[in-house]
Each structure stands twice: as C-alpha cells, then as structure tokens.
N, C-alpha and C positions, 0 to 999 in steps of 0.2 A: 735843632731838634735835641731831645735829651739823649744822653749817652750813658752807658753802663759805667759806674764809677769803680767797679771791681776790676782790677787789671793785674796782669802778672807782675811779680816782684822778683828781686834777686835774693830774697830771704831764704835761708836754709830750711828745707823740709825736715831734715833730721833734727835740727835744733828746735823747730817748732814742736815736733812730736816729743822730744825729750823734755820740753817745758810743760807738758800736760801734767797737772798735779795729781789727778786720780789715776792710780796704777792700772785699774781695769780699762779705763778709757784709753790710756797710753798703749796698752797691749792690743786693744781692739783697733787702734789706729795703725799699729805696725802690721797687723793682719790685713786690714783693708788696703794699706799701701801695697803690700805684696800682691794681693789679689788684682788691684788695678794695674800694677806694672805688668803682671803676667798677661792680663786680658788685652791691654792696649799696646804693649810693647814700647811705650813712650816714657820718657823721664818725667818724674813729678816736678811741678812748679807751684810755688805758693801764689795764690790769686788773692790779693788783699791780705789781711792779717791772719785768716783762719781757714781758708779753703785750699785744699790740695787738688790741683787740676792736672789734666793730661791732655795734650794737644790743644788746638785753638781753632775756633771757627767764628766767622763773622755772621751777624744776624741783622735783619732789618724787619721791623714789625710794620703792619699797616698804618699804625699811628705815626710812623716816622722815627720812632725810637730805634737806635741801632748801636752796635758795639760789638766787642769780641768777648767770647766766653770759652771756657774749656769744653772739649768734646766729651769729657768724662770727669767727674769730680766728686769729692766727699769732704765733709768737715766733722772732725771730732769735737763737737760742741759740748758745753758742760751738761746741758739737759739731756742730750742724746746724740747718737751718730746720725748725721744728715747725709744722705746719698742723693745726689742731684741726678735723678733718673725720671723718665716720663713713663707713659703707658701706651704710646702709639706704635710700638713695635709688635710684630706677630707673636701671639701667645702670651701677651702681657697679663691678661686677667687670670689665666690659669697659673702662671708663675707666682703672682702675688697671693693667690689663694693658698699656694703651698709653702710660702715663705716662712710663716710663723708669726710671732707677735710683732706687729708693726703698726704704724700709722702712715697714711699716704695723702699727699696733696697733689696738685696738678703736676708739679715738677720735682717733688721731693719725697723721699722715703725716710721715715724717722724710726730709729731702732734704739731702744734703751741700752742693750748690750748684745754683742754678736752671739752670745750663748743662747739668746732667745729665738734665733732664726737658723734656717738651714743654709749653711754657707754655699753649698753647691747651687742652690736655687738663686742666691744672691749673685753668685758668679755669672749664672746664665742671664739674669736680669741686666747686669752691668755689661755683659758681652753683647746682648741684643740691642740695648739702648745705644752703646757705643757704635756698633755697626750701622744703626739707624742714623746716628749723628754724622758719621763719616759719609754715608750715602747721600744725606741731605746737603752736605757741603759740595758734593760733586754736581748737584743739580739734578 
C-alpha cells in the first residue's frame, strides 16, 4: 500500500526559518512557531523540507494508505502560510467565520500574512484541532 513520503528529518527548524527570504514570512513563521510550541508543549521537528510539525500520529485510510504525520503542523510557503488544520473539532465553523482573511480546504488553512487574521482565533483553532488529533490517537 502507498505510504506518506513526508517524514520527520533531523534538519534544524531554526535554520529553516532563518533561510526564509521574505522578512514578513520569516517573522510570521517565528510567530507561528511560538504559538504552536505554546499550544502543543512539544518540540518542533522538520517534516520533509518545509513543514514544521509537532508530535506524531499514525493513520490508516480505508484505501489502505497509511503512514505517520504530525499531530499539528504549519508551513511558511512562498505563496502563503499553510496551517494543517481540519474542521471536525467542536465550534470549527464559528471560529473560521471569525478568523479573518483566509482560504480553507479540507485539511489546510491558507493565510497570506498573519496580520490579516485574529491570532487569538488561530490559537483556538490550532488548540482544538490538536486536541482532536491527540484524542483520535488514543482511539
């Protein structure tokens, strides 16, 4: 069966963030890093070349695809900040409605810059999504 190709690495999170060319994106990454560390209480780990993850969980889909993924993660990509959060936690719709300027897909939240959103609402989204991920790991 197919496996997830994105895996944790030994690359330095600090060096990755320092290498971000656009100052605003680098500053947003530092802010997001602090938010995630505070919410999760876990150390950051690079997953692949550009995802900063916290914790780890194993998944198996009905299709047979399986692998490991971070319990919480974000990526300061060139086009936008990508936050790997879902919407199956309690109160998700209301939080996303209050967040500010963003785009959403099934498992990603895209933000051009953190100044466009309410960071307290983002913190709550990350916290609830992380709690949901931790609970689902316990079965």
